[in-house]
N, C-alpha and C positions, 0 to 999 in steps of 0.2 A: 650668477654671473657677476664678476667683480670688474669694476672700472680699472683700466690699466694705469691710470695716472690721477693722483689727487689734484693736480693742476687743472684737469678738465672740470672737476667739481667746482674749484675756485672760479674758473672762467664762467661756468654756467650761472653760479650764484651772482657774480658781478654783473653779468649781462641782464639778469632779471632785475637786479637792484638799479642799475644805471638806465635801463630801458633802451639801450642801443649797443651794437657791437663796437662802434668806434669809441664811445664813452668808457665802456668796460675795458677796452684795449688800452686806452690812455691811463686808466687807473692802475692797470696791472703791468704796463710796460710792454704790451704786445701790439702788433699791427692789427687792424680789423680783419685782414685776410687770415692771419693766424688764429684769431678768435673764431672766425667762421669755420675754419677747417677743424679746429678742436671740437667745436659744438657738433659739427656734422659727424665726426668720429664717435663722439659720445652717443649721439642718437643711433648710429649704426650698431654700436656695441649693445645698447639697450633694446634695440628693435622697435623703438617708438619715436614719434616726433614730440619733442619737448617744447618747441617754439614755433609759432606761426609767424613767418616773416613776410613783410610786404615792403614796398619802397618807402612807405610813410610811417609804418608802425611795426612794432614787435610785441607779441603777446604770448603768454604761456598757454599751452594746451592744458586740459584737465590733468593729464599725466604729468606734464611739466610742473604744474602747481604742487602736486603731491611730491614729486621727486625733489623739487626745490626745498620744500619743508624738511624732508629727510636730510638733504645735503647740508642745510644750515645747522641742523642738530649734530650731524656727524662731524662737521668742521669745528663746531664749538667744543665737542667732546675731545677731539684731537688737540685743540689749542689748550684746553684745560689739562689734559694729560701731559703735554709738553711742559706747561708751567709747573705742574706738581713735580715732575721728574727733575727739572733743571733748577728749581728755586731752592736755595740754601744747601745745596749739595756740592760743595767745592772739593770735598775729600771723598775718594772712592770708599765704599763700604762693602762688607762681605768677606768671605774667606776664600782662599785659593786651595 
């Protein structure tokens, strides 16, 4: 099963790092309502709960910790690929 949107992964990683929906939303430029809806959608797509939410704290489930580790690696790989592709290549190469 593929996640529909890379932004959902970015949001999930930001929430885990920031420790709250509102802090992650501020960091990414989203409202906490948008962050909450995107996380809910991600959990529905995966069929697992990634975060335990309460009024006072937010913590990852065991599945959430594993998924977070994978997301961090995937996002780092995407960032590296983008850097490699875009760095020093001002002229198109190849044949038509």
